[in-house]
PDB file as gemmi writes it, atoms N, CA and C in Angstrom:
CRYST1    1.000    1.000    1.000  90.00  90.00  90.00 P 1                      
ATOM      1  N   MET A   1      34.248 -28.958  15.362  1.00  0.00           N  
ATOM      2  CA  MET A   1      33.605 -27.773  15.884  1.00  0.00           C  
ATOM      3  C   MET A   1      33.115 -26.865  14.763  1.00  0.00           C  
ATOM      4  N   LYS A   2      33.936 -26.783  13.680  1.00  0.00           N  
ATOM      5  CA  LYS A   2      33.543 -25.951  12.550  1.00  0.00           C  
ATOM      6  C   LYS A   2      32.261 -26.458  11.911  1.00  0.00           C  
ATOM      7  N   THR A   3      32.132 -27.749  11.767  1.00  0.00           N  
ATOM      8  CA  THR A   3      30.938 -28.299  11.124  1.00  0.00           C  
ATOM      9  C   THR A   3      29.692 -28.071  11.973  1.00  0.00           C  
ATOM     10  N   VAL A   4      29.848 -28.109  13.290  1.00  0.00           N  
ATOM     11  CA  VAL A   4      28.706 -27.865  14.176  1.00  0.00           C  
ATOM     12  C   VAL A   4      28.244 -26.415  14.040  1.00  0.00           C  
ATOM     13  N   LEU A   5      29.191 -25.479  14.028  1.00  0.00           N  
ATOM     14  CA  LEU A   5      28.840 -24.068  13.868  1.00  0.00           C  
ATOM     15  C   LEU A   5      28.228 -23.798  12.495  1.00  0.00           C  
ATOM     16  N   THR A   6      28.787 -24.410  11.468  1.00  0.00           N  
ATOM     17  CA  THR A   6      28.247 -24.238  10.125  1.00  0.00           C  
ATOM     18  C   THR A   6      26.822 -24.768  10.043  1.00  0.00           C  
ATOM     19  N   ALA A   7      26.579 -25.910  10.615  1.00  0.00           N  
ATOM     20  CA  ALA A   7      25.225 -26.475  10.624  1.00  0.00           C  
ATOM     21  C   ALA A   7      24.276 -25.594  11.427  1.00  0.00           C  
ATOM     22  N   LEU A   8      24.741 -25.036  12.534  1.00  0.00           N  
ATOM     23  CA  LEU A   8      23.922 -24.145  13.347  1.00  0.00           C  
ATOM     24  C   LEU A   8      23.560 -22.876  12.584  1.00  0.00           C  
ATOM     25  N   TYR A   9      24.545 -22.291  11.891  1.00  0.00           N  
ATOM     26  CA  TYR A   9      24.279 -21.111  11.076  1.00  0.00           C  
ATOM     27  C   TYR A   9      23.292 -21.424   9.963  1.00  0.00           C  
ATOM     28  N   PHE A  10      23.428 -22.573   9.351  1.00  0.00           N  
ATOM     29  CA  PHE A  10      22.532 -22.971   8.272  1.00  0.00           C  
ATOM     30  C   PHE A  10      21.093 -23.083   8.775  1.00  0.00           C  
ATOM     31  N   PHE A  11      20.890 -23.750   9.891  1.00  0.00           N  
ATOM     32  CA  PHE A  11      19.533 -23.927  10.426  1.00  0.00           C  
ATOM     33  C   PHE A  11      18.933 -22.610  10.898  1.00  0.00           C  
ATOM     34  N   CYS A  12      19.767 -21.733  11.463  1.00  0.00           N  
ATOM     35  CA  CYS A  12      19.268 -20.406  11.867  1.00  0.00           C  
ATOM     36  C   CYS A  12      18.866 -19.587  10.639  1.00  0.00           C  
ATOM     37  N   GLY A  13      19.662 -19.668   9.590  1.00  0.00           N  
ATOM     38  CA  GLY A  13      19.349 -18.934   8.363  1.00  0.00           C  
ATOM     39  C   GLY A  13      18.073 -19.419   7.723  1.00  0.00           C  
ATOM     40  N   VAL A  14      17.870 -20.727   7.669  1.00  0.00           N  
ATOM     41  CA  VAL A  14      16.651 -21.292   7.095  1.00  0.00           C  
ATOM     42  C   VAL A  14      15.434 -20.890   7.919  1.00  0.00           C  
ATOM     43  N   THR A  15      15.592 -20.886   9.233  1.00  0.00           N  
ATOM     44  CA  THR A  15      14.496 -20.499  10.112  1.00  0.00           C  
ATOM     45  C   THR A  15      14.133 -19.038   9.914  1.00  0.00           C  
ATOM     46  N   LEU A  16      15.106 -18.168   9.781  1.00  0.00           N  
ATOM     47  CA  LEU A  16      14.833 -16.748   9.580  1.00  0.00           C  
ATOM     48  C   LEU A  16      14.191 -16.490   8.224  1.00  0.00           C  
ATOM     49  N   LEU A  17      14.583 -17.233   7.208  1.00  0.00           N  
ATOM     50  CA  LEU A  17      13.967 -17.067   5.890  1.00  0.00           C  
ATOM     51  C   LEU A  17      12.496 -17.448   5.914  1.00  0.00           C  
ATOM     52  N   GLN A  18      12.177 -18.497   6.642  1.00  0.00           N  
ATOM     53  CA  GLN A  18      10.787 -18.922   6.714  1.00  0.00           C  
ATOM     54  C   GLN A  18       9.964 -17.989   7.578  1.00  0.00           C  
ATOM     55  N   ALA A  19      10.578 -17.293   8.514  1.00  0.00           N  
ATOM     56  CA  ALA A  19       9.851 -16.420   9.425  1.00  0.00           C  
ATOM     57  C   ALA A  19       9.641 -15.029   8.852  1.00  0.00           C  
ATOM     58  N   SER A  20      10.233 -14.721   7.693  1.00  0.00           N  
ATOM     59  CA  SER A  20      10.069 -13.386   7.124  1.00  0.00           C  
ATOM     60  C   SER A  20       8.618 -13.189   6.702  1.00  0.00           C  
ATOM     61  N   PRO A  21       8.090 -11.987   6.939  1.00  0.00           N  
ATOM     62  CA  PRO A  21       6.685 -11.752   6.623  1.00  0.00           C  
ATOM     63  C   PRO A  21       6.447 -11.742   5.114  1.00  0.00           C  
ATOM     64  N   THR A  22       5.408 -12.374   4.687  1.00  0.00           N  
ATOM     65  CA  THR A  22       5.035 -12.374   3.286  1.00  0.00           C  
ATOM     66  C   THR A  22       3.785 -11.537   3.122  1.00  0.00           C  
ATOM     67  N   THR A  23       3.659 -10.926   1.988  1.00  0.00           N  
ATOM     68  CA  THR A  23       2.515 -10.076   1.726  1.00  0.00           C  
ATOM     69  C   THR A  23       1.409 -10.932   1.132  1.00  0.00           C  
ATOM     70  N   GLU A  24       0.408 -11.226   1.925  1.00  0.00           N  
ATOM     71  CA  GLU A  24      -0.727 -11.997   1.441  1.00  0.00           C  
ATOM     72  C   GLU A  24      -1.880 -11.034   1.196  1.00  0.00           C  
ATOM     73  N   ILE A  25      -2.290 -10.972  -0.049  1.00  0.00           N  
ATOM     74  CA  ILE A  25      -3.379 -10.062  -0.382  1.00  0.00           C  
ATOM     75  C   ILE A  25      -4.705 -10.793  -0.471  1.00  0.00           C  
ATOM     76  N   ASP A  26      -4.675 -12.113  -0.306  1.00  0.00           N  
ATOM     77  CA  ASP A  26      -5.915 -12.870  -0.425  1.00  0.00           C  
ATOM     78  C   ASP A  26      -6.865 -12.597   0.727  1.00  0.00           C  
ATOM     79  N   ASP A  27      -6.346 -12.289   1.917  1.00  0.00           N  
ATOM     80  CA  ASP A  27      -7.223 -12.047   3.047  1.00  0.00           C  
ATOM     81  C   ASP A  27      -7.707 -10.600   3.125  1.00  0.00           C  
ATOM     82  N   LEU A  28      -7.218  -9.724   2.248  1.00  0.00           N  
ATOM     83  CA  LEU A  28      -7.733  -8.361   2.189  1.00  0.00           C  
ATOM     84  C   LEU A  28      -9.021  -8.354   1.382  1.00  0.00           C  
ATOM     85  N   GLU A  29     -10.004  -7.664   1.875  1.00  0.00           N  
ATOM     86  CA  GLU A  29     -11.307  -7.608   1.207  1.00  0.00           C  
ATOM     87  C   GLU A  29     -11.866  -6.211   1.347  1.00  0.00           C  
ATOM     88  N   VAL A  30     -13.032  -5.981   0.768  1.00  0.00           N  
ATOM     89  CA  VAL A  30     -13.686  -4.684   0.860  1.00  0.00           C  
ATOM     90  C   VAL A  30     -14.005  -4.416   2.324  1.00  0.00           C  
ATOM     91  N   GLY A  31     -13.591  -3.251   2.808  1.00  0.00           N  
ATOM     92  CA  GLY A  31     -13.796  -2.884   4.204  1.00  0.00           C  
ATOM     93  C   GLY A  31     -12.541  -3.002   5.047  1.00  0.00           C  
ATOM     94  N   SER A  32     -11.466  -3.553   4.501  1.00  0.00           N  
ATOM     95  CA  SER A  32     -10.215  -3.664   5.248  1.00  0.00           C  
ATOM     96  C   SER A  32      -9.576  -2.285   5.408  1.00  0.00           C  
ATOM     97  N   VAL A  33      -8.949  -2.069   6.549  1.00  0.00           N  
ATOM     98  CA  VAL A  33      -8.334  -0.774   6.846  1.00  0.00           C  
ATOM     99  C   VAL A  33      -6.834  -0.866   6.594  1.00  0.00           C  
ATOM    100  N   LEU A  34      -6.305   0.091   5.851  1.00  0.00           N  
ATOM    101  CA  LEU A  34      -4.879   0.193   5.553  1.00  0.00           C  
ATOM    102  C   LEU A  34      -4.405   1.594   5.909  1.00  0.00           C  
ATOM    103  N   MET A  35      -3.100   1.790   5.908  1.00  0.00           N  
ATOM    104  CA  MET A  35      -2.534   3.110   6.130  1.00  0.00           C  
ATOM    105  C   MET A  35      -1.609   3.423   4.968  1.00  0.00           C  
ATOM    106  N   ILE A  36      -1.643   4.646   4.497  1.00  0.00           N  
ATOM    107  CA  ILE A  36      -0.762   5.064   3.417  1.00  0.00           C  
ATOM    108  C   ILE A  36       0.595   5.382   4.020  1.00  0.00           C  
ATOM    109  N   GLY A  37       1.622   4.702   3.525  1.00  0.00           N  
ATOM    110  CA  GLY A  37       2.977   4.883   4.026  1.00  0.00           C  
ATOM    111  C   GLY A  37       3.729   5.922   3.213  1.00  0.00           C  
ATOM    112  N   SER A  38       5.029   5.905   3.351  1.00  0.00           N  
ATOM    113  CA  SER A  38       5.852   6.866   2.623  1.00  0.00           C  
ATOM    114  C   SER A  38       6.037   6.399   1.182  1.00  0.00           C  
ATOM    115  N   PRO A  39       6.202   7.332   0.258  1.00  0.00           N  
ATOM    116  CA  PRO A  39       6.384   6.939  -1.143  1.00  0.00           C  
ATOM    117  C   PRO A  39       7.720   6.247  -1.359  1.00  0.00           C  
ATOM    118  N   SER A  40       7.731   5.294  -2.300  1.00  0.00           N  
ATOM    119  CA  SER A  40       8.966   4.562  -2.576  1.00  0.00           C  
ATOM    120  C   SER A  40       9.933   5.397  -3.416  1.00  0.00           C  
ATOM    121  N   ALA A  41       9.443   6.387  -4.103  1.00  0.00           N  
ATOM    122  CA  ALA A  41      10.293   7.298  -4.867  1.00  0.00           C  
ATOM    123  C   ALA A  41       9.943   8.721  -4.420  1.00  0.00           C  
ATOM    124  N   ASN A  42      10.110   9.687  -5.303  1.00  0.00           N  
ATOM    125  CA  ASN A  42       9.759  11.062  -4.972  1.00  0.00           C  
ATOM    126  C   ASN A  42       8.255  11.207  -4.804  1.00  0.00           C  
ATOM    127  N   LEU A  43       7.499  10.525  -5.660  1.00  0.00           N  
ATOM    128  CA  LEU A  43       6.040  10.477  -5.566  1.00  0.00           C  
ATOM    129  C   LEU A  43       5.621   9.016  -5.476  1.00  0.00           C  
ATOM    130  N   TYR A  44       4.351   8.800  -5.214  1.00  0.00           N  
ATOM    131  CA  TYR A  44       3.845   7.436  -5.125  1.00  0.00           C  
ATOM    132  C   TYR A  44       3.831   6.797  -6.508  1.00  0.00           C  
ATOM    133  N   GLU A  45       4.383   5.591  -6.616  1.00  0.00           N  
ATOM    134  CA  GLU A  45       4.438   4.893  -7.894  1.00  0.00           C  
ATOM    135  C   GLU A  45       3.236   3.991  -8.110  1.00  0.00           C  
ATOM    136  N   HIS A  46       2.760   3.334  -7.056  1.00  0.00           N  
ATOM    137  CA  HIS A  46       1.723   2.330  -7.189  1.00  0.00           C  
ATOM    138  C   HIS A  46       0.361   2.822  -6.707  1.00  0.00           C  
ATOM    139  N   ILE A  47       0.318   3.984  -6.115  1.00  0.00           N  
ATOM    140  CA  ILE A  47      -0.945   4.633  -5.763  1.00  0.00           C  
ATOM    141  C   ILE A  47      -1.165   5.721  -6.793  1.00  0.00           C  
ATOM    142  N   GLU A  48      -2.299   5.677  -7.469  1.00  0.00           N  
ATOM    143  CA  GLU A  48      -2.572   6.621  -8.547  1.00  0.00           C  
ATOM    144  C   GLU A  48      -3.100   7.927  -7.965  1.00  0.00           C  
ATOM    145  N   VAL A  49      -2.171   8.807  -7.651  1.00  0.00           N  
ATOM    146  CA  VAL A  49      -2.510  10.113  -7.092  1.00  0.00           C  
ATOM    147  C   VAL A  49      -2.802  11.057  -8.255  1.00  0.00           C  
ATOM    148  N   PRO A  50      -3.894  11.837  -8.186  1.00  0.00           N  
ATOM    149  CA  PRO A  50      -4.200  12.742  -9.290  1.00  0.00           C  
ATOM    150  C   PRO A  50      -3.135  13.828  -9.437  1.00  0.00           C  
ATOM    151  N   ARG A  51      -2.951  14.253 -10.667  1.00  0.00           N  
ATOM    152  CA  ARG A  51      -1.967  15.293 -10.928  1.00  0.00           C  
ATOM    153  C   ARG A  51      -2.440  16.626 -10.359  1.00  0.00           C  
ATOM    154  N   MET A  52      -1.494  17.509 -10.179  1.00  0.00           N  
ATOM    155  CA  MET A  52      -1.763  18.780  -9.517  1.00  0.00           C  
ATOM    156  C   MET A  52      -2.811  19.619 -10.252  1.00  0.00           C  
ATOM    157  N   ASN A  53      -2.763  19.628 -11.583  1.00  0.00           N  
ATOM    158  CA  ASN A  53      -3.714  20.465 -12.310  1.00  0.00           C  
ATOM    159  C   ASN A  53      -5.147  19.946 -12.180  1.00  0.00           C  
ATOM    160  N   PHE A  54      -5.354  18.642 -12.050  1.00  0.00           N  
ATOM    161  CA  PHE A  54      -6.704  18.114 -11.861  1.00  0.00           C  
ATOM    162  C   PHE A  54      -7.236  18.430 -10.468  1.00  0.00           C  
ATOM    163  N   ILE A  55      -6.349  18.435  -9.493  1.00  0.00           N  
ATOM    164  CA  ILE A  55      -6.764  18.795  -8.137  1.00  0.00           C  
ATOM    165  C   ILE A  55      -7.187  20.252  -8.094  1.00  0.00           C  
ATOM    166  N   ILE A  56      -6.424  21.116  -8.728  1.00  0.00           N  
ATOM    167  CA  ILE A  56      -6.736  22.548  -8.736  1.00  0.00           C  
ATOM    168  C   ILE A  56      -8.022  22.818  -9.506  1.00  0.00           C  
ATOM    169  N   LYS A  57      -8.251  22.114 -10.633  1.00  0.00           N  
ATOM    170  CA  LYS A  57      -9.465  22.312 -11.420  1.00  0.00           C  
ATOM    171  C   LYS A  57     -10.722  21.960 -10.636  1.00  0.00           C  
ATOM    172  N   LYS A  58     -10.604  20.963  -9.742  1.00  0.00           N  
ATOM    173  CA  LYS A  58     -11.754  20.565  -8.928  1.00  0.00           C  
ATOM    174  C   LYS A  58     -11.868  21.394  -7.647  1.00  0.00           C  
ATOM    175  N   GLY A  59     -11.017  22.373  -7.469  1.00  0.00           N  
ATOM    176  CA  GLY A  59     -11.094  23.237  -6.305  1.00  0.00           C  
ATOM    177  C   GLY A  59     -10.396  22.695  -5.082  1.00  0.00           C  
ATOM    178  N   GLY A  60      -9.468  21.786  -5.262  1.00  0.00           N  
ATOM    179  CA  GLY A  60      -8.769  21.182  -4.131  1.00  0.00           C  
ATOM    180  C   GLY A  60      -7.450  21.863  -3.826  1.00  0.00           C  
ATOM    181  N   ILE A  61      -6.802  21.351  -2.807  1.00  0.00           N  
ATOM    182  CA  ILE A  61      -5.511  21.864  -2.377  1.00  0.00           C  
ATOM    183  C   ILE A  61      -4.465  20.788  -2.656  1.00  0.00           C  
ATOM    184  N   PRO A  62      -3.532  21.029  -3.573  1.00  0.00           N  
ATOM    185  CA  PRO A  62      -2.567  19.991  -3.957  1.00  0.00           C  
ATOM    186  C   PRO A  62      -1.411  19.853  -2.973  1.00  0.00           C  
ATOM    187  N   ASN A  63      -1.686  19.302  -1.799  1.00  0.00           N  
ATOM    188  CA  ASN A  63      -0.656  19.071  -0.791  1.00  0.00           C  
ATOM    189  C   ASN A  63      -0.512  17.558  -0.622  1.00  0.00           C  
ATOM    190  N   TYR A  64       0.518  16.980  -1.225  1.00  0.00           N  
ATOM    191  CA  TYR A  64       0.707  15.538  -1.207  1.00  0.00           C  
ATOM    192  C   TYR A  64       1.162  15.028   0.158  1.00  0.00           C  
ATOM    193  N   LYS A  65       1.619  15.914   1.031  1.00  0.00           N  
ATOM    194  CA  LYS A  65       2.059  15.496   2.361  1.00  0.00           C  
ATOM    195  C   LYS A  65       0.890  15.051   3.232  1.00  0.00           C  
ATOM    196  N   THR A  66      -0.332  15.445   2.887  1.00  0.00           N  
ATOM    197  CA  THR A  66      -1.496  15.053   3.681  1.00  0.00           C  
ATOM    198  C   THR A  66      -1.829  13.571   3.526  1.00  0.00           C  
ATOM    199  N   LEU A  67      -1.305  12.938   2.485  1.00  0.00           N  
ATOM    200  CA  LEU A  67      -1.565  11.515   2.284  1.00  0.00           C  
ATOM    201  C   LEU A  67      -0.812  10.641   3.275  1.00  0.00           C  
ATOM    202  N   PHE A  68       0.369  11.064   3.671  1.00  0.00           N  
ATOM    203  CA  PHE A  68       1.242  10.246   4.513  1.00  0.00           C  
ATOM    204  C   PHE A  68       0.569   9.940   5.848  1.00  0.00           C  
ATOM    205  N   GLU A  69       0.525   8.655   6.185  1.00  0.00           N  
ATOM    206  CA  GLU A  69      -0.037   8.119   7.421  1.00  0.00           C  
ATOM    207  C   GLU A  69      -1.537   8.358   7.581  1.00  0.00           C  
ATOM    208  N   SER A  70      -2.252   8.542   6.481  1.00  0.00           N  
ATOM    209  CA  SER A  70      -3.705   8.633   6.596  1.00  0.00           C  
ATOM    210  C   SER A  70      -4.294   7.230   6.467  1.00  0.00           C  
ATOM    211  N   LYS A  71      -5.316   6.952   7.267  1.00  0.00           N  
ATOM    212  CA  LYS A  71      -5.950   5.642   7.271  1.00  0.00           C  
ATOM    213  C   LYS A  71      -7.022   5.614   6.192  1.00  0.00           C  
ATOM    214  N   VAL A  72      -7.015   4.522   5.418  1.00  0.00           N  
ATOM    215  CA  VAL A  72      -7.946   4.384   4.307  1.00  0.00           C  
ATOM    216  C   VAL A  72      -8.661   3.039   4.396  1.00  0.00           C  
ATOM    217  N   ILE A  73      -9.818   2.968   3.749  1.00  0.00           N  
ATOM    218  CA  ILE A  73     -10.619   1.752   3.703  1.00  0.00           C  
ATOM    219  C   ILE A  73     -10.732   1.325   2.250  1.00  0.00           C  
ATOM    220  N   ILE A  74     -10.625   0.032   1.999  1.00  0.00           N  
ATOM    221  CA  ILE A  74     -10.829  -0.493   0.644  1.00  0.00           C  
ATOM    222  C   ILE A  74     -12.326  -0.464   0.361  1.00  0.00           C  
ATOM    223  N   SER A  75     -12.743   0.352  -0.609  1.00  0.00           N  
ATOM    224  CA  SER A  75     -14.168   0.465  -0.920  1.00  0.00           C  
ATOM    225  C   SER A  75     -14.581  -0.384  -2.115  1.00  0.00           C  
ATOM    226  N   LYS A  76     -13.631  -0.696  -2.981  1.00  0.00           N  
ATOM    227  CA  LYS A  76     -13.941  -1.491  -4.169  1.00  0.00           C  
ATOM    228  C   LYS A  76     -12.680  -2.215  -4.595  1.00  0.00           C  
ATOM    229  N   MET A  77     -12.827  -3.456  -5.041  1.00  0.00           N  
ATOM    230  CA  MET A  77     -11.677  -4.244  -5.476  1.00  0.00           C  
ATOM    231  C   MET A  77     -11.983  -4.814  -6.854  1.00  0.00           C  
ATOM    232  N   GLU A  78     -11.081  -4.586  -7.803  1.00  0.00           N  
ATOM    233  CA  GLU A  78     -11.245  -5.081  -9.166  1.00  0.00           C  
ATOM    234  C   GLU A  78     -10.062  -5.976  -9.510  1.00  0.00           C  
ATOM    235  N   GLU A  79     -10.340  -7.054 -10.211  1.00  0.00           N  
ATOM    236  CA  GLU A  79      -9.266  -7.919 -10.690  1.00  0.00           C  
ATOM    237  C   GLU A  79      -9.062  -7.640 -12.177  1.00  0.00           C  
ATOM    238  N   MET A  80      -7.847  -7.331 -12.539  1.00  0.00           N  
ATOM    239  CA  MET A  80      -7.513  -6.998 -13.912  1.00  0.00           C  
ATOM    240  C   MET A  80      -7.293  -8.281 -14.709  1.00  0.00           C  
ATOM    241  N   PRO A  81      -7.313  -8.217 -16.047  1.00  0.00           N  
ATOM    242  CA  PRO A  81      -7.114  -9.417 -16.872  1.00  0.00           C  
ATOM    243  C   PRO A  81      -5.769 -10.110 -16.654  1.00  0.00           C  
ATOM    244  N   ASP A  82      -4.747  -9.349 -16.248  1.00  0.00           N  
ATOM    245  CA  ASP A  82      -3.439  -9.971 -16.017  1.00  0.00           C  
ATOM    246  C   ASP A  82      -3.323 -10.600 -14.631  1.00  0.00           C  
ATOM    247  N   GLY A  83      -4.377 -10.526 -13.823  1.00  0.00           N  
ATOM    248  CA  GLY A  83      -4.381 -11.171 -12.511  1.00  0.00           C  
ATOM    249  C   GLY A  83      -4.089 -10.234 -11.356  1.00  0.00           C  
ATOM    250  N   SER A  84      -3.668  -9.013 -11.638  1.00  0.00           N  
ATOM    251  CA  SER A  84      -3.386  -8.072 -10.552  1.00  0.00           C  
ATOM    252  C   SER A  84      -4.695  -7.481 -10.029  1.00  0.00           C  
ATOM    253  N   LYS A  85      -4.638  -6.945  -8.819  1.00  0.00           N  
ATOM    254  CA  LYS A  85      -5.830  -6.364  -8.204  1.00  0.00           C  
ATOM    255  C   LYS A  85      -5.645  -4.866  -8.047  1.00  0.00           C  
ATOM    256  N   VAL A  86      -6.677  -4.121  -8.438  1.00  0.00           N  
ATOM    257  CA  VAL A  86      -6.708  -2.674  -8.274  1.00  0.00           C  
ATOM    258  C   VAL A  86      -7.802  -2.362  -7.277  1.00  0.00           C  
ATOM    259  N   VAL A  87      -7.494  -1.520  -6.295  1.00  0.00           N  
ATOM    260  CA  VAL A  87      -8.461  -1.189  -5.259  1.00  0.00           C  
ATOM    261  C   VAL A  87      -8.764   0.300  -5.286  1.00  0.00           C  
ATOM    262  N   HIS A  88      -9.988   0.637  -4.887  1.00  0.00           N  
ATOM    263  CA  HIS A  88     -10.390   2.022  -4.680  1.00  0.00           C  
ATOM    264  C   HIS A  88     -10.282   2.281  -3.188  1.00  0.00           C  
ATOM    265  N   LEU A  89      -9.593   3.339  -2.815  1.00  0.00           N  
ATOM    266  CA  LEU A  89      -9.366   3.658  -1.413  1.00  0.00           C  
ATOM    267  C   LEU A  89     -10.129   4.922  -1.041  1.00  0.00           C  
ATOM    268  N   LYS A  90     -10.859   4.871   0.073  1.00  0.00           N  
ATOM    269  CA  LYS A  90     -11.528   6.037   0.635  1.00  0.00           C  
ATOM    270  C   LYS A  90     -10.949   6.296   2.008  1.00  0.00           C  
ATOM    271  N   ARG A  91     -10.991   7.536   2.436  1.00  0.00           N  
ATOM    272  CA  ARG A  91     -10.498   7.860   3.768  1.00  0.00           C  
ATOM    273  C   ARG A  91     -11.407   7.290   4.834  1.00  0.00           C  
ATOM    274  N   LYS A  92     -10.824   6.881   5.928  1.00  0.00           N  
ATOM    275  CA  LYS A  92     -11.589   6.295   7.020  1.00  0.00           C  
ATOM    276  C   LYS A  92     -12.446   7.349   7.724  1.00  0.00           C  
ATOM    277  N   ASN A  93     -11.953   8.587   7.799  1.00  0.00           N  
ATOM    278  CA  ASN A  93     -12.694   9.630   8.478  1.00  0.00           C  
ATOM    279  C   ASN A  93     -13.773  10.277   7.597  1.00  0.00           C  
ATOM    280  N   GLY A  94     -13.902   9.848   6.358  1.00  0.00           N  
ATOM    281  CA  GLY A  94     -14.948  10.330   5.479  1.00  0.00           C  
ATOM    282  C   GLY A  94     -14.603  11.581   4.689  1.00  0.00           C  
ATOM    283  N   LYS A  95     -13.468  12.200   4.950  1.00  0.00           N  
ATOM    284  CA  LYS A  95     -13.070  13.400   4.208  1.00  0.00           C  
ATOM    285  C   LYS A  95     -12.611  13.013   2.808  1.00  0.00           C  
ATOM    286  N   ARG A  96     -12.497  14.004   1.962  1.00  0.00           N  
ATOM    287  CA  ARG A  96     -12.013  13.782   0.603  1.00  0.00           C  
ATOM    288  C   ARG A  96     -10.492  13.954   0.556  1.00  0.00           C  
ATOM    289  N   PHE A  97      -9.868  13.287  -0.411  1.00  0.00           N  
ATOM    290  CA  PHE A  97      -8.453  13.490  -0.647  1.00  0.00           C  
ATOM    291  C   PHE A  97      -8.273  14.847  -1.315  1.00  0.00           C  
ATOM    292  N   PHE A  98      -7.403  15.669  -0.792  1.00  0.00           N  
ATOM    293  CA  PHE A  98      -7.094  17.004  -1.316  1.00  0.00           C  
ATOM    294  C   PHE A  98      -8.333  17.905  -1.381  1.00  0.00           C  
ATOM    295  N   ASN A  99      -9.378  17.594  -0.644  1.00  0.00           N  
ATOM    296  CA  ASN A  99     -10.657  18.322  -0.646  1.00  0.00           C  
ATOM    297  C   ASN A  99     -11.330  18.296  -2.015  1.00  0.00           C  
ATOM    298  N   SER A 100     -10.968  17.340  -2.870  1.00  0.00           N  
ATOM    299  CA  SER A 100     -11.564  17.307  -4.200  1.00  0.00           C  
ATOM    300  C   SER A 100     -11.888  15.907  -4.707  1.00  0.00           C  
ATOM    301  N   HIS A 101     -11.175  14.887  -4.288  1.00  0.00           N  
ATOM    302  CA  HIS A 101     -11.365  13.529  -4.801  1.00  0.00           C  
ATOM    303  C   HIS A 101     -11.866  12.618  -3.686  1.00  0.00           C  
ATOM    304  N   SER A 102     -12.943  11.895  -3.958  1.00  0.00           N  
ATOM    305  CA  SER A 102     -13.514  11.042  -2.928  1.00  0.00           C  
ATOM    306  C   SER A 102     -12.771   9.718  -2.795  1.00  0.00           C  
ATOM    307  N   TYR A 103     -12.088   9.270  -3.835  1.00  0.00           N  
ATOM    308  CA  TYR A 103     -11.311   8.033  -3.756  1.00  0.00           C  
ATOM    309  C   TYR A 103     -10.090   8.145  -4.653  1.00  0.00           C  
ATOM    310  N   ILE A 104      -9.119   7.274  -4.375  1.00  0.00           N  
ATOM    311  CA  ILE A 104      -7.956   7.119  -5.243  1.00  0.00           C  
ATOM    312  C   ILE A 104      -7.766   5.633  -5.491  1.00  0.00           C  
ATOM    313  N   LYS A 105      -7.093   5.294  -6.569  1.00  0.00           N  
ATOM    314  CA  LYS A 105      -6.846   3.905  -6.930  1.00  0.00           C  
ATOM    315  C   LYS A 105      -5.417   3.519  -6.571  1.00  0.00           C  
ATOM    316  N   ALA A 106      -5.227   2.208  -6.356  1.00  0.00           N  
ATOM    317  CA  ALA A 106      -3.886   1.697  -6.082  1.00  0.00           C  
ATOM    318  C   ALA A 106      -3.781   0.268  -6.578  1.00  0.00           C  
ATOM    319  N   LYS A 107      -2.599  -0.094  -7.047  1.00  0.00           N  
ATOM    320  CA  LYS A 107      -2.300  -1.483  -7.384  1.00  0.00           C  
ATOM    321  C   LYS A 107      -1.923  -2.162  -6.070  1.00  0.00           C  
ATOM    322  N   LEU A 108      -2.740  -3.103  -5.642  1.00  0.00           N  
ATOM    323  CA  LEU A 108      -2.658  -3.619  -4.274  1.00  0.00           C  
ATOM    324  C   LEU A 108      -1.343  -4.314  -3.966  1.00  0.00           C  
ATOM    325  N   LYS A 109      -0.959  -5.309  -4.742  1.00  0.00           N  
ATOM    326  CA  LYS A 109       0.234  -6.096  -4.424  1.00  0.00           C  
ATOM    327  C   LYS A 109       1.491  -5.245  -4.504  1.00  0.00           C  
ATOM    328  N   GLU A 110       1.604  -4.451  -5.554  1.00  0.00           N  
ATOM    329  CA  GLU A 110       2.798  -3.630  -5.727  1.00  0.00           C  
ATOM    330  C   GLU A 110       2.909  -2.576  -4.629  1.00  0.00           C  
ATOM    331  N   ALA A 111       1.785  -1.969  -4.248  1.00  0.00           N  
ATOM    332  CA  ALA A 111       1.809  -0.944  -3.204  1.00  0.00           C  
ATOM    333  C   ALA A 111       2.157  -1.552  -1.845  1.00  0.00           C  
ATOM    334  N   LEU A 112       1.676  -2.756  -1.571  1.00  0.00           N  
ATOM    335  CA  LEU A 112       2.018  -3.413  -0.307  1.00  0.00           C  
ATOM    336  C   LEU A 112       3.486  -3.826  -0.284  1.00  0.00           C  
ATOM    337  N   ASP A 113       4.004  -4.311  -1.408  1.00  0.00           N  
ATOM    338  CA  ASP A 113       5.410  -4.719  -1.470  1.00  0.00           C  
ATOM    339  C   ASP A 113       6.343  -3.513  -1.322  1.00  0.00           C  
ATOM    340  N   ALA A 114       5.972  -2.375  -1.902  1.00  0.00           N  
ATOM    341  CA  ALA A 114       6.798  -1.170  -1.811  1.00  0.00           C  
ATOM    342  C   ALA A 114       6.540  -0.393  -0.524  1.00  0.00           C  
ATOM    343  N   GLU A 115       5.630  -0.886   0.316  1.00  0.00           N  
ATOM    344  CA  GLU A 115       5.238  -0.281   1.579  1.00  0.00           C  
ATOM    345  C   GLU A 115       4.645   1.110   1.394  1.00  0.00           C  
ATOM    346  N   GLU A 116       4.029   1.351   0.245  1.00  0.00           N  
ATOM    347  CA  GLU A 116       3.239   2.563   0.081  1.00  0.00           C  
ATOM    348  C   GLU A 116       1.905   2.405   0.790  1.00  0.00           C  
ATOM    349  N   LEU A 117       1.420   1.173   0.877  1.00  0.00           N  
ATOM    350  CA  LEU A 117       0.263   0.829   1.698  1.00  0.00           C  
ATOM    351  C   LEU A 117       0.734  -0.126   2.780  1.00  0.00           C  
ATOM    352  N   VAL A 118       0.295   0.121   4.003  1.00  0.00           N  
ATOM    353  CA  VAL A 118       0.716  -0.677   5.154  1.00  0.00           C  
ATOM    354  C   VAL A 118      -0.525  -1.233   5.818  1.00  0.00           C  
ATOM    355  N   ARG A 119      -0.477  -2.511   6.170  1.00  0.00           N  
ATOM    356  CA  ARG A 119      -1.604  -3.136   6.860  1.00  0.00           C  
ATOM    357  C   ARG A 119      -1.611  -2.713   8.321  1.00  0.00           C  
ATOM    358  N   LEU A 120      -2.792  -2.555   8.862  1.00  0.00           N  
ATOM    359  CA  LEU A 120      -2.923  -2.228  10.290  1.00  0.00           C  
ATOM    360  C   LEU A 120      -3.303  -3.437  11.079  1.00  0.00           C  
TER     361      LEU A 120                                                      
END                                                                             
């Protein structure tokens, strides 16, 4: 009986490992819609958010809470020499980030893995 239960647990575990969602960035392209999730630390690590003084210099409002759960569109995708992909993100509703920046950059794979960017 023990061996049957052990074998059952093993097969269930293998099945669950294979069913876990993987982050595939190959099917993301220019025009794909994503949502900005919660930061993995105090601030976003993989989304390059402008510093407060640059936002103020451009006449914007430095409120980082406005980024959370905003829908964005990939407007440009660049492949870096090390193989990673950097994307330019624009808001879906056409507004500017912080009323001063028209786009922000993000490291695609790292941001998706840390759930700073979420697929819709």
